[in-house]
KOLTI-509089 format. One line per field, with one value per residue: residue in one letter; x, y, z of N, C-alpha, C in turn; residue number from 1. Coordinates in nm, 3 decimals, decimal comma. Each point is the difference from the previous one (the first is absolute). Layout:
# KOLTI-509089
residu c(A|...)
neast c(X|...)
nnorth c(Y|...)
nup c(Z|...)
caeast c(X|...)
canorth c(Y|...)
caup c(Z|...)
ceast c(X|...)
cnorth c(Y|...)
cup c(Z|...)
num c(NUM|...)
//
This chain:
# KOLTI-509089
residu c(X|X|X|X|X|X|X|X|X|X|X|X|X|X|X|X|X|X|X|X|X|X|X|X|X|X|X|X|X|X|X|X|X|X|X|X|X|X|X|X|X|X|X|X|X|X|X|X|X|X|X|X|X|X|X|X|X|X|X|X|X|X|X|X|X|X|X|X|X|X|X|X|X|X|X|X|X|X|X|X|X|X|X|X|X|X|X|X|X)
neast c(-8,349|-0,064|0,114|-0,079|-0,069|0,115|0,048|-0,117|0,006|0,129|-0,034|-0,106|0,078|0,095|-0,104|-0,045|0,121|0,014|-0,119|0,030|0,102|0,074|0,068|0,049|0,098|0,021|0,051|0,107|-0,027|-0,042|0,052|-0,110|0,040|-0,095|0,001|-0,061|-0,101|0,005|-0,083|0,087|0,100|-0,067|-0,030|0,127|0,035|-0,093|0,040|0,129|-0,031|-0,073|0,102|0,064|0,063|0,120|0,064|0,099|-0,093|-0,042|0,124|0,029|-0,114|0,021|0,126|-0,034|-0,097|0,086|0,094|-0,097|-0,043|0,126|0,010|-0,113|0,098|-0,023|0,030|0,062|-0,075|0,089|0,029|0,051|0,074|0,011|0,117|-0,008|0,132|-0,007|0,115|0,050|0,062)
nnorth c(24,561|-0,065|-0,040|-0,079|-0,030|-0,016|-0,063|-0,063|-0,015|-0,036|-0,073|-0,041|-0,014|-0,057|-0,066|-0,017|-0,031|-0,070|-0,001|-0,129|0,085|-0,078|-0,019|0,116|-0,086|0,093|-0,112|0,025|-0,115|0,088|-0,088|0,021|0,057|-0,042|0,099|-0,102|0,053|-0,075|0,095|0,080|-0,069|-0,007|0,128|0,021|-0,080|0,059|0,116|-0,034|-0,049|0,109|0,065|-0,079|0,110|0,030|0,017|-0,052|-0,083|-0,009|-0,007|-0,085|-0,063|0,004|-0,032|-0,093|-0,032|0,012|-0,064|-0,085|0,001|-0,014|-0,087|-0,043|0,033|-0,124|0,112|-0,067|0,050|0,096|-0,016|0,118|-0,065|0,101|-0,058|0,005|-0,010|-0,068|0,062|-0,116|0,051)
nup c(0,815|-0,095|-0,054|-0,076|0,111|0,067|-0,107|-0,002|0,133|-0,001|-0,105|0,071|0,109|-0,076|-0,048|0,124|0,044|-0,110|0,057|0,015|0,003|-0,076|0,112|-0,038|-0,009|0,093|0,041|0,070|0,056|0,089|0,085|0,072|0,112|0,080|0,088|0,058|0,065|0,109|0,041|-0,059|0,053|0,116|-0,017|-0,029|0,100|0,072|-0,049|0,013|0,120|0,023|-0,056|0,086|0,041|-0,039|0,114|-0,071|-0,049|0,125|0,045|-0,101|0,021|0,132|-0,020|-0,087|0,085|0,102|-0,071|-0,034|0,125|0,035|-0,102|0,058|0,083|0,038|0,063|0,097|0,098|-0,007|0,126|0,033|0,088|0,086|0,013|0,133|-0,013|0,114|0,010|0,034|0,109)
caeast c(-0,064|0,071|0,086|-0,069|-0,100|0,077|0,042|-0,119|-0,034|0,105|-0,022|-0,118|0,040|0,083|-0,090|-0,069|0,100|0,036|-0,118|-0,034|0,108|0,122|0,095|0,124|0,115|0,070|0,140|0,040|-0,091|0,072|-0,074|-0,005|-0,055|-0,093|-0,022|-0,141|-0,031|-0,047|-0,141|-0,006|0,045|-0,112|-0,104|0,055|-0,008|-0,141|-0,041|0,063|-0,067|-0,135|0,014|0,070|0,127|0,108|0,014|0,074|-0,093|-0,086|0,083|0,020|-0,127|-0,022|0,095|-0,034|-0,123|0,040|0,074|-0,095|-0,075|0,092|0,007|-0,128|-0,008|-0,055|0,115|-0,040|0,035|0,121|0,016|0,131|-0,005|0,129|0,027|0,116|0,071|0,091|0,125|0,076|0,137)
canorth c(0,028|-0,062|0,094|0,057|0,096|0,115|0,075|0,065|0,112|0,101|0,061|0,087|0,118|0,082|0,059|0,110|0,103|0,064|0,045|-0,098|-0,011|-0,059|0,099|0,009|0,009|0,123|-0,005|-0,085|-0,015|0,026|-0,033|0,105|-0,041|0,096|-0,025|0,006|-0,044|-0,138|-0,002|0,021|-0,125|-0,093|0,040|-0,032|-0,145|-0,035|0,042|-0,092|-0,130|0,013|0,008|-0,118|0,042|0,022|0,131|0,077|0,043|0,105|0,121|0,052|0,060|0,123|0,102|0,038|0,080|0,130|0,071|0,034|0,114|0,115|0,047|0,066|0,122|-0,030|0,005|0,022|0,129|-0,003|0,116|0,012|0,034|0,028|-0,093|0,034|-0,119|0,024|-0,076|-0,014|0,049)
caup c(-0,128|-0,111|-0,074|-0,116|0,051|0,048|-0,119|-0,056|0,089|-0,018|-0,131|0,012|0,078|-0,088|-0,099|0,069|0,025|-0,126|-0,072|-0,103|-0,097|0,056|0,048|-0,076|0,089|-0,033|0,038|0,111|0,113|0,123|0,122|0,101|0,128|0,057|0,142|0,038|0,136|0,000|-0,038|-0,145|-0,062|0,015|-0,095|-0,132|-0,015|-0,014|-0,134|-0,095|0,012|-0,057|-0,146|-0,048|-0,061|0,097|0,062|-0,100|-0,104|0,057|0,011|-0,136|-0,041|0,075|-0,045|-0,138|0,007|0,051|-0,105|-0,106|0,052|0,000|-0,138|-0,029|0,080|0,133|0,091|0,139|0,058|0,080|0,088|0,060|0,141|0,064|0,109|0,082|0,044|0,112|-0,014|0,123|-0,015)
ceast c(0,086|0,075|-0,072|-0,106|0,070|0,044|-0,117|-0,039|0,102|-0,019|-0,119|0,033|0,084|-0,084|-0,074|0,095|0,029|-0,118|-0,037|0,107|0,121|0,096|0,126|0,114|0,084|0,147|0,021|-0,106|0,081|-0,083|0,009|-0,057|-0,095|-0,023|-0,147|-0,015|-0,062|-0,147|-0,018|0,043|-0,112|-0,110|0,044|-0,011|-0,144|-0,050|0,055|-0,069|-0,138|0,005|0,065|0,129|0,104|-0,008|0,067|-0,094|-0,090|0,079|0,026|-0,125|-0,020|0,093|-0,035|-0,128|0,033|0,069|-0,090|-0,085|0,083|0,010|-0,128|-0,018|-0,059|0,115|-0,047|0,040|0,123|0,004|0,140|-0,017|0,141|0,016|0,123|0,062|0,095|0,124|0,070|0,142|0,098)
cnorth c(-0,060|0,105|0,065|0,101|0,125|0,086|0,076|0,121|0,112|0,074|0,096|0,127|0,092|0,070|0,119|0,117|0,078|0,048|-0,093|-0,017|-0,067|0,112|-0,003|0,017|0,119|-0,003|-0,096|-0,001|0,016|-0,039|0,116|-0,059|0,106|-0,038|0,020|-0,044|-0,139|-0,011|0,020|-0,126|-0,103|0,030|-0,033|-0,151|-0,046|0,034|-0,095|-0,136|0,004|0,003|-0,124|0,032|0,018|0,140|0,096|0,056|0,113|0,131|0,061|0,073|0,136|0,113|0,047|0,083|0,142|0,082|0,040|0,120|0,128|0,059|0,074|0,128|-0,021|-0,010|0,027|0,139|-0,018|0,126|-0,002|0,042|0,028|-0,095|0,046|-0,130|0,039|-0,087|-0,004|0,051|-0,111)
cup c(-0,110|-0,080|-0,118|0,044|0,051|-0,118|-0,062|0,084|-0,016|-0,133|0,004|0,077|-0,087|-0,107|0,060|0,020|-0,128|-0,080|-0,114|-0,106|0,064|0,039|-0,084|0,099|-0,045|0,039|0,116|0,110|0,128|0,121|0,099|0,128|0,051|0,146|0,032|0,145|-0,007|-0,040|-0,150|-0,075|0,008|-0,102|-0,143|-0,026|-0,019|-0,140|-0,105|0,002|-0,063|-0,152|-0,058|-0,072|0,110|0,058|-0,099|-0,108|0,050|0,011|-0,137|-0,048|0,067|-0,048|-0,141|-0,006|0,047|-0,110|-0,117|0,042|-0,001|-0,140|-0,041|0,082|0,138|0,099|0,143|0,047|0,087|0,084|0,059|0,145|0,049|0,118|0,075|0,050|0,110|-0,018|0,135|-0,023|-0,002)
num c(1|2|3|4|5|6|7|8|9|10|11|12|13|14|15|16|17|18|19|20|21|22|23|24|25|26|27|28|29|30|31|32|33|34|35|36|37|38|39|40|41|42|43|44|45|46|47|48|49|50|51|52|53|54|55|56|57|58|59|60|61|62|63|64|65|66|67|68|69|70|71|72|73|74|75|76|77|78|79|80|81|82|83|84|85|86|87|88|89)
//
C-alpha cells in the first residue's frame, strides 16, 4: 500500500478511535506486549489486512474501544473460583 494511502487510512482509524476528534497526547507513550494464541494472531492479521492498517493499529483501536466502554460503565462480569494447587515435596 502506498505511504500516502496508508497515512490516510491510519488517520481515518485514529479519527474513528477518537470519535472524530484529534487525540490529545496525555504523556509518555509506553509499549506493551500481549500474549495471543496463534489463531488469534491470524485473525488479527486478517483484520488488519482487510482494513489496510497495521496489526498495531488494530490493537490500539481494540484497547481504546475497551477503555472507552469501561468509562461508560460497560464492564465485563468477573467471577472468582477457588483453585487447589498440588505441590511436590
